C-alpha positions in Angstrom: 4.6 42.6 -309.7 3.3 45.3 -307.5 5.8 47.7 -305.5 5.6 45.7 -302.2 6.2 42.6 -304.1 9.1 43.6 -306.1 10.7 44.9 -302.8 10.0 41.2 -301.2 11.5 40.0 -304.5 14.7 42.0 -303.9 14.6 41.3 -299.6 14.6 37.8 -300.4 17.6 37.7 -303.3 19.6 39.7 -301.3 19.2 38.0 -298.2 20.0 34.4 -299.7 23.0 35.8 -301.5 24.1 36.9 -298.3 23.8 33.5 -296.4 25.3 31.8 -299.3 28.3 33.8 -299.2 28.6 33.7 -295.8 28.2 29.7 -296.1 31.0 30.0 -298.5 33.1 31.8 -296.0 32.3 29.3 -293.3 33.4 26.4 -295.2 36.4 28.2 -296.3 39.5 26.4 -295.1 41.1 30.6 -295.0 38.2 31.5 -292.9 39.6 32.6 -289.4 37.1 29.6 -287.1 38.4 27.0 -289.7 41.2 26.6 -287.4 38.2 25.3 -284.9 36.7 23.4 -287.8 33.7 22.2 -285.4 32.8 25.6 -285.0 32.5 26.9 -288.6 30.9 23.3 -289.2 28.3 24.1 -286.6 27.5 27.9 -287.3 27.3 26.6 -291.2 24.4 24.0 -290.2 22.5 26.9 -288.2 22.9 28.9 -291.5 21.6 26.5 -293.5 18.7 26.0 -291.4 18.4 29.9 -291.8 18.1 29.5 -295.7 15.9 27.2 -295.4 13.1 29.2 -293.5 14.2 32.2 -295.7 12.9 30.1 -298.8 10.0 29.1 -297.1 9.0 32.4 -296.2 9.3 33.0 -300.0 6.8 30.3 -300.9 4.5 31.4 -298.2 4.0 34.9 -300.2 2.6 32.9 -302.8 -0.7 32.6 -300.8 -0.2 35.1 -297.8 0.3 38.8 -297.9 1.9 39.4 -294.7 5.8 39.1 -294.2 7.4 41.8 -291.9 10.4 42.4 -291.4 12.7 44.6 -288.5 13.9 47.2 -291.5 15.3 49.7 -288.5 17.0 47.6 -286.5 18.1 43.8 -287.6 16.6 43.8 -291.5 15.3 40.1 -290.5 12.4 39.2 -290.4 10.3 40.0 -286.7 9.4 36.8 -284.5 5.9 36.5 -285.4 7.2 35.1 -288.7 9.1 32.4 -286.9 6.2 31.8 -284.9 4.1 31.4 -288.0 6.2 28.8 -289.9 6.7 27.1 -286.1 2.9 27.0 -286.2 2.3 26.0 -289.7 4.8 22.9 -289.4 3.1 21.6 -286.7 -0.3 21.8 -288.2 1.1 20.9 -292.1 -0.2 17.2 -291.8 -3.8 18.4 -290.8 -4.3 21.3 -293.5 -2.2 19.3 -296.5 -5.2 16.9 -295.5 -7.3 19.6 -296.6 -5.8 20.4 -300.0 -6.0 18.5 -303.1 -2.9 16.2 -304.6 -0.2 18.8 -306.5 -1.2 16.8 -309.6 -5.1 17.1 -308.9 -4.3 21.4 -308.4 -2.2 21.2 -312.1 -5.2 19.5 -313.9 -7.5 21.5 -312.4 -5.5 24.7 -313.1 -5.0 24.1 -317.2 -8.8 23.1 -316.9 -10.0 26.8 -315.5 -7.1 28.4 -318.5 -9.0 26.6 -320.8 -12.7 27.2 -319.9 -12.0 30.7 -318.7 -9.6 31.6 -320.8 -8.0 33.6 -317.7 -5.5 33.0 -315.1 -6.6 30.5 -311.7 -5.7 32.7 -309.0 -7.3 30.2 -306.4 -6.0 27.5 -307.5 -2.4 28.7 -307.7 -2.8 29.8 -303.9 -3.8 26.3 -302.8 -0.8 25.2 -304.9 1.7 27.8 -303.5 0.1 26.4 -299.9 1.1 22.6 -300.9 4.6 23.0 -301.9 4.8 25.6 -299.1 3.4 23.0 -296.6 5.7 19.8 -297.9 8.6 22.0 -296.9 8.1 23.7 -293.8 6.8 19.7 -292.9 10.3 18.4 -294.0 12.6 21.1 -294.1 14.8 22.1 -291.1 14.3 25.1 -290.5 15.9 28.2 -288.2 12.7 28.0 -285.1 12.5 30.5 -282.4 14.1 27.8 -280.1 16.5 25.0 -281.1 17.5 22.5 -278.2 20.9 21.8 -277.9 23.0 19.4 -278.9 26.3 17.9 -277.7 29.1 17.9 -280.9 32.2 16.5 -279.3 33.1 14.5 -276.5 36.6 14.2 -275.0 38.8 14.1 -271.4 40.9 16.8 -269.9 44.1 14.5 -268.5 44.6 17.3 -266.2 41.1 17.2 -264.2 40.1 13.4 -265.7 37.1 14.9 -266.4 35.3 14.5 -269.6 33.7 17.9 -271.2 31.4 18.5 -274.1 31.5 20.3 -276.9 27.5 21.9 -276.7 25.6 24.2 -279.2 22.0 25.6 -279.3 20.2 28.4 -281.3 17.6 30.9 -280.6 16.2 33.5 -282.5 15.7 36.9 -280.2 12.4 38.6 -280.7 13.5 41.9 -279.0 16.8 42.2 -281.0 14.9 40.1 -283.6 18.5 38.2 -284.2 19.7 34.9 -284.3 22.0 34.0 -281.8 24.4 30.5 -282.0 25.8 29.4 -278.8 29.1 27.3 -277.8 29.9 25.7 -274.8 32.6 23.7 -273.3 32.0 22.5 -270.1 33.4 19.4 -267.9 31.6 17.5 -266.3 32.5 16.1 -262.7 29.3 14.1 -262.0 30.6 10.4 -260.7 28.7 8.2 -263.1 29.7 10.1 -266.2 33.3 9.8 -265.0 33.1 6.1 -264.2 31.9 5.4 -267.9 33.8 7.9 -269.6 37.1 7.9 -268.4 39.8 5.0 -268.9 43.6 6.6 -267.3 43.1 9.8 -267.7 41.6 9.5 -271.7 38.0 8.5 -273.1 37.1 5.3 -273.0 37.2 3.6 -276.3 34.7 0.7 -275.6 31.9 3.4 -275.0 29.9 4.2 -278.4 29.0 7.7 -278.1 27.0 8.2 -281.9 27.4 11.9 -281.9 26.1 14.5 -282.6 23.8 13.5 -279.6 20.7 15.5 -279.1 20.5 17.2 -275.8 23.6 17.5 -273.4 24.9 13.9 -273.4 24.8 13.3 -269.2 21.6 12.2 -269.3 20.4 12.9 -265.9 21.1 16.5 -266.2 19.8 16.9 -269.9 16.0 18.2 -269.2 17.5 20.7 -266.8 20.0 21.8 -269.4 17.2 22.2 -271.9 15.2 24.2 -269.6 17.9 26.7 -268.5 19.3 27.3 -272.1 15.8 28.3 -273.3 15.6 30.9 -270.3 19.2 32.1 -271.1 20.4 32.5 -274.0 18.1 36.3 -274.4 20.8 38.9 -276.2 20.2 41.0 -273.6 22.3 38.7 -271.6 25.6 38.9 -271.5 28.0 35.6 -272.7 29.7 35.9 -269.1 26.5 36.0 -267.2 25.6 33.3 -269.3 28.4 31.4 -268.4 28.2 32.2 -264.4 24.7 31.0 -264.6 25.3 27.8 -265.7 28.3 27.5 -263.2 25.9 28.3 -260.2 22.7 26.2 -261.4 24.9 23.3 -262.2 27.4 22.1 -259.4 28.4 19.2 -261.6 28.7 21.0 -264.8 31.9 23.1 -265.4 32.0 25.6 -268.0 35.3 26.7 -269.5 34.3 28.6 -272.3 31.6 30.4 -274.2 31.1 31.5 -277.6 27.9 33.2 -278.8 28.0 34.4 -282.2 25.1 37.2 -283.2 24.3 37.0 -287.3 23.5 40.4 -288.3 22.1 42.7 -288.6 21.7 42.9 -292.6 21.4 45.5 -294.6 19.3 45.6 -297.8 19.4 48.7 -300.2 15.9 50.4 -300.5 14.5 47.7 -297.8 16.5 48.5 -294.7 16.8 51.6 -292.6 19.5 50.5 -289.9 22.0 52.8 -291.5 21.1 55.7 -293.6 25.1 56.3 -294.9 25.3 52.5 -295.6 21.8 52.6 -297.1 22.7 56.0 -299.3 25.6 54.1 -300.9 24.3 51.1 -301.7 20.6 52.6 -303.3 23.7 53.4 -306.0 24.8 49.6 -306.4 24.1 49.1 -309.9 22.7 45.2 -309.2 19.7 45.6 -306.7 20.8 41.7 -305.6 24.5 42.7 -304.9 23.5 46.4 -303.1 23.3 44.4 -299.4 25.5 44.1 -296.3 25.9 41.2 -293.8 27.6 41.7 -290.3 28.1 38.7 -287.9 30.0 39.3 -284.0 31.9 36.3 -282.4 31.9 36.8 -278.7 33.8 34.5 -276.3 34.2 34.2 -272.4 36.8 31.6 -271.1 37.7 30.5 -267.3 40.8 31.6 -266.2 40.9 28.9 -263.7 38.8 27.1 -261.1 38.4 28.1 -257.4 38.2 24.9 -255.5 34.9 23.8 -253.8 35.4 23.8 -249.7 33.5 21.3 -247.3 33.2 21.7 -244.3 30.8 21.3 -240.8 29.2 24.4 -240.7 29.3 25.1 -244.1 30.5 24.5 -248.1 30.7 25.7 -251.7 31.0 24.1 -254.9 33.8 25.1 -257.2 33.3 27.9 -259.5 35.0 29.3 -262.3 36.9 32.4 -262.6 35.8 34.1 -266.2 38.3 36.3 -267.8 36.8 39.8 -268.9 39.3 42.0 -270.8 38.5 45.2 -268.5 41.9 46.8 -271.2 39.0 46.9 -273.9 36.0 49.0 -273.4 33.8 47.5 -276.0 34.9 44.2 -274.6 34.0 44.7 -270.7 30.6 46.4 -272.0 29.3 43.6 -274.1 31.0 41.0 -271.3 33.1 39.2 -273.1 37.1 37.8 -272.8 37.5 38.9 -276.5 35.1 39.7 -279.2 35.2 39.7 -283.2 33.2 42.0 -285.6 32.7 41.0 -289.1 31.1 42.4 -292.1 30.4 40.1 -295.3 30.1 42.5 -298.9 29.5 41.6 -302.3 32.5 43.1 -304.2 30.4 45.9 -306.6 28.8 47.3 -303.2 32.4 47.0 -301.9 33.4 49.1 -304.5 30.7 51.9 -303.9 31.3 52.1 -300.7 35.5 52.6 -301.4 34.8 54.8 -304.0 32.4 57.2 -302.1 35.1 57.3 -299.4 32.4 55.6 -296.8 34.8 52.1 -296.1 37.0 52.5 -293.9 34.7 54.9 -291.5 31.8 52.1 -292.1 34.4 49.2 -291.5 36.7 50.6 -289.2 36.7 47.5 -286.4 35.3 44.9 -288.8 37.2 42.0 -290.4 35.9 43.1 -293.9 35.0 39.7 -296.2 33.9 40.5 -299.9 32.0 38.3 -301.9 33.1 37.6 -305.9 32.8 35.0 -308.3 31.6 33.0 -305.5 34.9 33.1 -303.5 35.2 35.4 -300.2 38.3 37.5 -300.5 39.1 38.4 -296.6 41.7 40.4 -294.9 41.1 43.7 -297.2 
């Protein structure tokens, strides 16, 4: 195995272990997110998509030599890799038509070995490409942008408006980070109130097969998709995105917006995004345990709705007043009501950081979760 292949194998083993551990954490009933069960479930679905993307990239190395990660920053693959994956997905059928079936390839490989007494590298690459394309075509991967879905519908008894929990995701091309968004919006459009609300409650005669692709309101769904695609950059604060929804959609009233930033990721000998972490992780005995995954949950919520006004000469729609915690400088900088920093690390790596006297400094301001024997231990 070449040094490049060895490094790639270590990277893929580490990121796969990290994402598996994160999924365990999200599905654990002791997880802080579990109190909002649907939130943890949504994030876990996107983690599964990420995991499938990494499995596909790993297979792609069987016939392609190029794979670049953001070593000095996020520790994730660079955006070009996602574009290539998406492009391969769209072209999968056409390319598969030009590659022999797996059974034929196996027979040719066996015949080649018997006749030439050497390994059939070209045939192996064709087999690797076939398996990769079949995976890319069938699996739900984490794309450059994942369109919104409505995951929950209810009615606010105080306003008698239906409200939706809507989520979407993007891979930010500048920061090279996966971002998951969730927004709770009330809908004051007359047509949706008429259909969904019955005596201040959700009309139980309306069958809503959740999850629904897109925003539940069909009149706004396409515009909402366009909006989310243009307003999901990491450089935009959650407060800015929430305010933009409020301004662009008079009938939608965003009450809460969450953003989950899945990263950065640190891996010994691969990433260079934190020299102290890299130095200590390099001392971890098992390479598959020499990693650290961080994530941030940002939230902004409305503290009240300013009523709209209608007049002969001028009018204004209602608007939300979002709470920004100015008592916390970091919350104010991020443009959020609150935020949480989390870190997931294997037990062996945590012990190494602790023994080196670096744990307290590195994890200052983080909620630490240690992965041990397939379980996640929190509140250390």
